C-alpha positions in Angstrom: 0.0 0.0 0.0 2.8 2.4 0.8 4.3 2.0 -2.7 1.1 2.7 -4.5 -0.1 5.5 -2.2 0.9 8.2 -4.6 -1.1 6.5 -7.4 -4.1 6.2 -5.1 -3.8 9.9 -4.1 -3.6 10.9 -7.8 -6.9 8.9 -8.5 -8.6 10.6 -5.5 -7.5 14.0 -6.7 -8.9 13.4 -10.2 -12.3 12.7 -8.6 -12.1 15.1 -5.7 -14.5 17.6 -7.4 -17.3 15.2 -7.5 -19.9 14.8 -4.7 -20.1 11.6 -2.7 -23.4 10.5 -4.3 -22.3 11.3 -7.8 -22.5 8.2 -10.1 -19.1 9.0 -11.6 -17.5 8.2 -8.1 -18.1 4.5 -8.9 -15.5 5.0 -11.7 -13.0 6.1 -9.1 -13.7 3.0 -7.0 -13.4 0.8 -10.1 -10.1 2.4 -11.0 -8.7 2.0 -7.5 -9.8 -1.7 -7.4 -8.0 -2.2 -10.8 -4.9 -0.5 -9.4 -5.0 -2.8 -6.3 -5.4 -5.9 -8.5 -2.5 -4.8 -10.9 -0.2 -4.2 -7.9 -1.2 -7.3 -6.0 -2.5 -5.4 -3.0 -5.1 -7.0 -0.7 -7.1 -4.3 1.1 -8.1 -6.7 3.8 -4.6 -8.1 4.4 -4.1 -6.0 7.6 -7.4 -7.1 9.1 -7.1 -10.8 8.4 -4.7 -11.8 11.2 -6.8 -9.9 13.7 -10.0 -11.5 12.5 -8.4 -15.0 12.9 -7.0 -14.1 16.3 -10.2 -12.6 17.9 -12.2 -15.9 18.1 -9.2 -17.5 19.8 -8.9 -14.6 22.2 -12.6 -14.8 23.1 -12.4 -18.6 23.4 -9.4 -18.4 25.6 -11.1 -15.8 27.8 -14.1 -18.0 28.3 -11.9 -21.1 29.0 -10.1 -19.1 31.7 -13.3 -18.0 33.3 -14.9 -21.4 33.4 -12.2 -24.1 33.5 -11.8 -25.5 37.0 -8.5 -27.1 36.0 -6.8 -23.7 35.6 -7.7 -22.5 39.0 -4.6 -22.7 41.3 -2.4 -23.5 38.3 1.1 -22.1 38.8 3.5 -20.4 36.4 6.6 -18.7 37.8 5.3 -15.9 40.1 1.6 -16.5 39.2 0.0 -18.8 41.7 -3.4 -18.8 40.0 -3.8 -18.4 36.2 -7.5 -17.6 36.7 -6.8 -14.6 39.0 -5.2 -11.3 38.1 -1.5 -10.9 38.2 -0.7 -10.0 41.9 2.6 -8.2 40.9 1.1 -6.4 37.8 4.0 -7.5 35.7 2.0 -8.8 32.8 -0.2 -5.7 32.3 2.9 -3.5 32.3 4.6 -5.9 29.9 1.5 -5.6 27.6 1.6 -1.8 27.7 5.4 -1.7 26.9 5.3 -4.3 24.1 2.3 -2.8 22.4 3.9 0.6 22.6 7.2 -0.6 21.2 5.4 -2.5 18.4 3.3 0.6 17.4 6.4 2.8 17.7 8.6 0.8 15.3 5.9 0.1 12.8 6.1 2.6 9.9 2.8 4.2 9.0 3.4 7.2 6.7 -0.1 7.4 5.5 -1.5 7.9 9.0 -2.1 11.3 10.5 0.4 12.2 13.2 -2.3 12.8 15.9 -3.9 9.4 15.0 -0.5 7.7 15.1 0.2 9.1 18.6 -3.2 8.0 19.8 -2.7 4.5 18.5 0.9 4.4 19.9 -0.1 5.6 23.4 -3.8 5.1 24.0 -4.3 1.6 22.6 -1.5 0.0 24.7 -2.7 1.8 27.8 -6.3 0.8 27.1 -5.5 -2.9 26.7 -3.0 -2.9 29.6 -5.5 -1.5 32.0 -8.3 -3.6 30.6 -6.2 -6.7 31.4 -5.2 -5.4 34.8 -8.0 -7.1 36.6 -8.6 -10.1 34.2 -7.2 -13.5 34.6 -3.4 -13.6 34.5 -3.5 -16.5 32.1 -5.2 -14.3 29.6 -2.7 -11.5 30.2 0.1 -14.1 29.8 -1.3 -15.1 26.4 -1.7 -11.5 25.3 1.8 -10.6 26.5 3.4 -13.6 24.8 1.6 -12.8 21.5 2.8 -9.1 21.9 6.4 -10.3 22.3 6.1 -12.5 19.2 4.5 -9.6 17.2 7.3 -7.3 18.3 9.9 -9.8 17.1 8.1 -10.2 13.8 8.0 -6.4 13.4 11.7 -6.1 14.1 12.4 -8.8 11.5 10.2 -7.1 9.0 11.9 -3.8 9.6 15.3 -5.4 9.0 14.2 -7.0 5.7 14.6 -5.3 2.3 10.8 -4.5 2.3 11.1 -3.0 5.8 14.0 -0.7 4.8 12.0 0.4 1.8 9.0 1.1 4.0 11.1 3.3 6.3 12.7 5.1 3.4 9.2 5.9 1.9 8.0 7.0 5.4 11.1 9.3 5.8 10.6 10.9 2.4 6.9 11.5 3.0 7.7 13.0 6.4 10.2 15.4 4.8 7.8 16.3 2.1 5.0 16.9 4.6 7.4 19.1 6.6 8.2 21.2 3.5 11.7 19.9 3.0 12.3 18.6 -0.5 14.6 15.6 -0.3 17.3 15.7 -3.0 17.0 13.0 -5.6 20.4 11.7 -6.9 20.3 10.9 -10.6 22.3 8.0 -11.9 24.3 7.9 -15.1 22.5 7.1 -18.3 
């Protein structure tokens, strides 16, 4: 999506003068869908992992509430996986790992205020939400956050990740009014 964002913006600019209910706006949508298809972009690719994870999260939540076998189950400092973390280590871990993951994930198309809200408010919301829930659920959530953080670090170190950061840096400079110099190669 980051690579084709300038093309998407150009299409939107061509149809910007039309009202929302104008029938010609459907041409814009058709053109954008053709662009997505040509570039191999799946609009729902970012939502798919979350959609797959949410049923597991809710099922795990219900299991921890109702499973008698998990009561009084020990794991390191946790004496009962069905009770909240007594030392509050897991909620703090969740807040930190979610913040770090949001912070290192490039998102140049996102508004700066929205990015700050996602980077700060969502981790705090989930951390405090899990503050009083079963520590087994917080353990699951924290472990998946650590795995997601590792995946994001690996993506950032890959060729695609470096390209994403380069695009993000160029867009940030352009938005700030600084025109990055383009170095022309020999012909």
